[in-house]
TIDOBA-336063 format. One record per atom (N, C-alpha, C): residue number from 0; atom name; x, y, z. Coordinates in steps of 0.1 Angstrom, whole numbers, always signed. Layout:
<recs>
{rec NUM,CA,{X,Y,Z}}
...
</recs>
This chain:
<recs>
{rec 0,N,{+111,+82,+15}}
{rec 0,CA,{+108,+95,+12}}
{rec 0,C,{+118,+103,+12}}
{rec 1,N,{+128,+102,+19}}
{rec 1,CA,{+137,+112,+17}}
{rec 1,C,{+143,+115,+4}}
{rec 2,N,{+147,+103,-3}}
{rec 2,CA,{+152,+100,-17}}
{rec 2,C,{+141,+110,-26}}
{rec 3,N,{+129,+111,-23}}
{rec 3,CA,{+119,+119,-31}}
{rec 3,C,{+120,+133,-27}}
{rec 4,N,{+123,+135,-13}}
{rec 4,CA,{+123,+151,-12}}
{rec 4,C,{+137,+155,-17}}
{rec 5,N,{+148,+150,-17}}
{rec 5,CA,{+159,+153,-22}}
{rec 5,C,{+161,+155,-38}}
{rec 6,N,{+150,+145,-48}}
{rec 6,CA,{+151,+147,-59}}
{rec 6,C,{+143,+158,-61}}
{rec 7,N,{+132,+163,-54}}
{rec 7,CA,{+122,+174,-57}}
{rec 7,C,{+131,+189,-53}}
{rec 8,N,{+141,+191,-44}}
{rec 8,CA,{+148,+198,-41}}
{rec 8,C,{+157,+200,-53}}
{rec 9,N,{+165,+190,-56}}
{rec 9,CA,{+174,+192,-70}}
{rec 9,C,{+167,+196,-83}}
{rec 10,N,{+154,+195,-83}}
{rec 10,CA,{+146,+201,-93}}
{rec 10,C,{+142,+214,-92}}
{rec 11,N,{+144,+221,-80}}
{rec 11,CA,{+143,+235,-78}}
{rec 11,C,{+127,+237,-70}}
{rec 12,N,{+124,+228,-64}}
{rec 12,CA,{+110,+227,-57}}
{rec 12,C,{+113,+233,-44}}
{rec 13,N,{+108,+240,-37}}
{rec 13,CA,{+106,+242,-21}}
{rec 13,C,{+98,+233,-16}}
{rec 14,N,{+101,+226,-4}}
{rec 14,CA,{+93,+215,+1}}
{rec 14,C,{+85,+225,+13}}
{rec 15,N,{+73,+223,+11}}
{rec 15,CA,{+64,+231,+22}}
{rec 15,C,{+55,+221,+30}}
{rec 16,N,{+55,+209,+27}}
{rec 16,CA,{+53,+200,+40}}
{rec 16,C,{+57,+185,+35}}
{rec 17,N,{+62,+177,+43}}
{rec 17,CA,{+69,+163,+41}}
{rec 17,C,{+64,+156,+53}}
{rec 18,N,{+56,+145,+49}}
{rec 18,CA,{+50,+137,+63}}
{rec 18,C,{+48,+124,+58}}
{rec 19,N,{+54,+114,+67}}
{rec 19,CA,{+52,+99,+64}}
{rec 19,C,{+44,+93,+76}}
{rec 20,N,{+37,+82,+71}}
{rec 20,CA,{+29,+73,+83}}
{rec 20,C,{+30,+61,+76}}
{rec 21,N,{+30,+50,+88}}
{rec 21,CA,{+30,+36,+87}}
{rec 21,C,{+16,+28,+93}}
{rec 22,N,{+2,+35,+86}}
{rec 22,CA,{-7,+29,+93}}
{rec 22,C,{-7,+13,+92}}
{rec 23,N,{-17,+6,+99}}
{rec 23,CA,{-17,-7,+98}}
{rec 23,C,{-32,-8,+93}}
{rec 24,N,{-32,-20,+87}}
{rec 24,CA,{-48,-22,+79}}
{rec 24,C,{-50,-35,+83}}
{rec 25,N,{-60,-41,+89}}
{rec 25,CA,{-65,-55,+89}}
{rec 25,C,{-75,-61,+82}}
{rec 26,N,{-75,-72,+78}}
{rec 26,CA,{-85,-78,+70}}
{rec 26,C,{-91,-90,+78}}
{rec 27,N,{-103,-90,+77}}
{rec 27,CA,{-111,-103,+85}}
{rec 27,C,{-116,-113,+75}}
{rec 28,N,{-115,-108,+63}}
{rec 28,CA,{-120,-120,+52}}
{rec 28,C,{-114,-119,+39}}
{rec 29,N,{-111,-130,+34}}
{rec 29,CA,{-104,-131,+21}}
{rec 29,C,{-113,-121,+12}}
{rec 30,N,{-124,-120,+11}}
{rec 30,CA,{-134,-110,+0}}
{rec 30,C,{-128,-97,+3}}
{rec 31,N,{-126,-91,+13}}
{rec 31,CA,{-119,-78,+15}}
{rec 31,C,{-106,-79,+8}}
{rec 32,N,{-97,-85,+11}}
{rec 32,CA,{-83,-86,+4}}
{rec 32,C,{-86,-86,-13}}
{rec 33,N,{-95,-94,-18}}
{rec 33,CA,{-95,-94,-32}}
{rec 33,C,{-101,-81,-35}}
{rec 34,N,{-112,-77,-31}}
{rec 34,CA,{-116,-61,-32}}
{rec 34,C,{-105,-52,-32}}
{rec 35,N,{-99,-52,-21}}
{rec 35,CA,{-88,-42,-20}}
{rec 35,C,{-79,-44,-30}}
{rec 36,N,{-72,-56,-31}}
{rec 36,CA,{-62,-56,-43}}
{rec 36,C,{-66,-51,-57}}
{rec 37,N,{-81,-56,-61}}
{rec 37,CA,{-88,-53,-73}}
{rec 37,C,{-88,-39,-75}}
{rec 38,N,{-89,-29,-67}}
{rec 38,CA,{-91,-14,-69}}
{rec 38,C,{-78,-7,-67}}
{rec 39,N,{-69,-12,-66}}
{rec 39,CA,{-53,-5,-67}}
{rec 39,C,{-44,-9,-73}}
{rec 40,N,{-46,-11,-86}}
{rec 40,CA,{-36,-18,-96}}
{rec 40,C,{-22,-14,-92}}
{rec 41,N,{-19,-1,-89}}
{rec 41,CA,{-4,+1,-88}}
{rec 41,C,{+4,-6,-77}}
{rec 42,N,{-8,-12,-67}}
{rec 42,CA,{-2,-19,-57}}
{rec 42,C,{+1,-36,-60}}
{rec 43,N,{-11,-38,-69}}
{rec 43,CA,{-10,-51,-73}}
{rec 43,C,{-13,-52,-89}}
{rec 44,N,{-2,-51,-93}}
{rec 44,CA,{-2,-50,-109}}
{rec 44,C,{-7,-65,-115}}
{rec 45,N,{-16,-65,-123}}
{rec 45,CA,{-20,-80,-130}}
{rec 45,C,{-26,-88,-120}}
{rec 46,N,{-34,-82,-109}}
{rec 46,CA,{-39,-90,-99}}
{rec 46,C,{-49,-99,-107}}
{rec 47,N,{-56,-109,-104}}
{rec 47,CA,{-65,-118,-106}}
{rec 47,C,{-69,-128,-96}}
{rec 48,N,{-77,-135,-94}}
{rec 48,CA,{-81,-144,-84}}
{rec 48,C,{-76,-157,-90}}
{rec 49,N,{-77,-159,-102}}
{rec 49,CA,{-71,-169,-110}}
{rec 49,C,{-58,-170,-107}}
{rec 50,N,{-53,-158,-110}}
{rec 50,CA,{-37,-160,-110}}
{rec 50,C,{-29,-161,-98}}
{rec 51,N,{-37,-157,-87}}
{rec 51,CA,{-32,-154,-73}}
{rec 51,C,{-38,-166,-62}}
{rec 52,N,{-48,-176,-68}}
{rec 52,CA,{-55,-183,-63}}
{rec 52,C,{-44,-190,-52}}
{rec 53,N,{-35,-196,-53}}
{rec 53,CA,{-27,-203,-43}}
{rec 53,C,{-23,-194,-31}}
{rec 54,N,{-19,-183,-33}}
{rec 54,CA,{-17,-173,-24}}
{rec 54,C,{-29,-171,-14}}
{rec 55,N,{-40,-165,-25}}
{rec 55,CA,{-51,-162,-17}}
{rec 55,C,{-57,-172,-6}}
{rec 56,N,{-58,-185,-11}}
{rec 56,CA,{-61,-198,-4}}
{rec 56,C,{-52,-198,+7}}
{rec 57,N,{-38,-195,+8}}
{rec 57,CA,{-31,-196,+20}}
{rec 57,C,{-34,-183,+31}}
{rec 58,N,{-37,-173,+26}}
{rec 58,CA,{-41,-161,+32}}
{rec 58,C,{-54,-166,+39}}
{rec 59,N,{-66,-167,+31}}
{rec 59,CA,{-77,-172,+36}}
{rec 59,C,{-77,-183,+49}}
{rec 60,N,{-68,-196,+48}}
{rec 60,CA,{-63,-203,+58}}
{rec 60,C,{-60,-195,+71}}
{rec 61,N,{-52,-183,+68}}
{rec 61,CA,{-44,-176,+83}}
{rec 61,C,{-57,-169,+86}}
{rec 62,N,{-64,-166,+80}}
{rec 62,CA,{-76,-158,+86}}
{rec 62,C,{-85,-166,+91}}
{rec 63,N,{-88,-177,+86}}
{rec 63,CA,{-96,-187,+94}}
{rec 63,C,{-91,-193,+108}}
{rec 64,N,{-77,-192,+107}}
{rec 64,CA,{-68,-197,+120}}
{rec 64,C,{-68,-185,+130}}
{rec 65,N,{-65,-174,+126}}
{rec 65,CA,{-61,-164,+134}}
{rec 65,C,{-70,-154,+136}}
{rec 66,N,{-83,-153,+126}}
{rec 66,CA,{-93,-143,+127}}
{rec 66,C,{-93,-133,+119}}
{rec 67,N,{-78,-129,+115}}
{rec 67,CA,{-75,-118,+106}}
{rec 67,C,{-60,-117,+101}}
{rec 68,N,{-59,-109,+94}}
{rec 68,CA,{-44,-106,+88}}
{rec 68,C,{-40,-92,+88}}
{rec 69,N,{-30,-88,+92}}
{rec 69,CA,{-27,-71,+95}}
{rec 69,C,{-15,-70,+83}}
{rec 70,N,{-19,-61,+79}}
{rec 70,CA,{-6,-55,+71}}
{rec 70,C,{-1,-38,+72}}
{rec 71,N,{+11,-38,+72}}
{rec 71,CA,{+17,-21,+75}}
{rec 71,C,{+18,-17,+61}}
{rec 72,N,{+13,-1,+60}}
{rec 72,CA,{+13,+3,+47}}
{rec 72,C,{+22,+13,+49}}
{rec 73,N,{+30,+18,+40}}
{rec 73,CA,{+37,+29,+39}}
{rec 73,C,{+34,+43,+31}}
{rec 74,N,{+30,+52,+38}}
{rec 74,CA,{+26,+66,+29}}
{rec 74,C,{+32,+75,+33}}
{rec 75,N,{+34,+87,+22}}
{rec 75,CA,{+39,+98,+25}}
{rec 75,C,{+32,+111,+17}}
{rec 76,N,{+31,+123,+23}}
{rec 76,CA,{+26,+131,+14}}
{rec 76,C,{+38,+143,+13}}
{rec 77,N,{+39,+148,+0}}
{rec 77,CA,{+48,+158,-2}}
{rec 77,C,{+41,+169,-9}}
{rec 78,N,{+41,+182,-2}}
{rec 78,CA,{+39,+193,-9}}
{rec 78,C,{+46,+205,-14}}
{rec 79,N,{+49,+206,-24}}
{rec 79,CA,{+59,+215,-31}}
{rec 79,C,{+54,+226,-37}}
{rec 80,N,{+64,+236,-40}}
{rec 80,CA,{+63,+249,-50}}
{rec 80,C,{+75,+250,-59}}
{rec 81,N,{+75,+253,-68}}
{rec 81,CA,{+84,+256,-78}}
{rec 81,C,{+90,+268,-73}}
{rec 82,N,{+104,+270,-73}}
{rec 82,CA,{+109,+284,-68}}
{rec 82,C,{+114,+289,-82}}
</recs>
């Protein structure tokens, strides 16, 4: 996020708010992972079940063995105003 803040400042923007968070997401079935990957194409470009079948099968096995799979997300918000 720091690079993005500096980039905006260098473009003449005042930073009004800059916050970062790393929330966790837990998936309890492979269908939820498939749905999630299909609705956010910027995170999973060119996602398809056929193309990712091998990886999805591995994830499904992990879920069956462990009960879930948890991911760590990286999110930030930046509110600026042109000076």
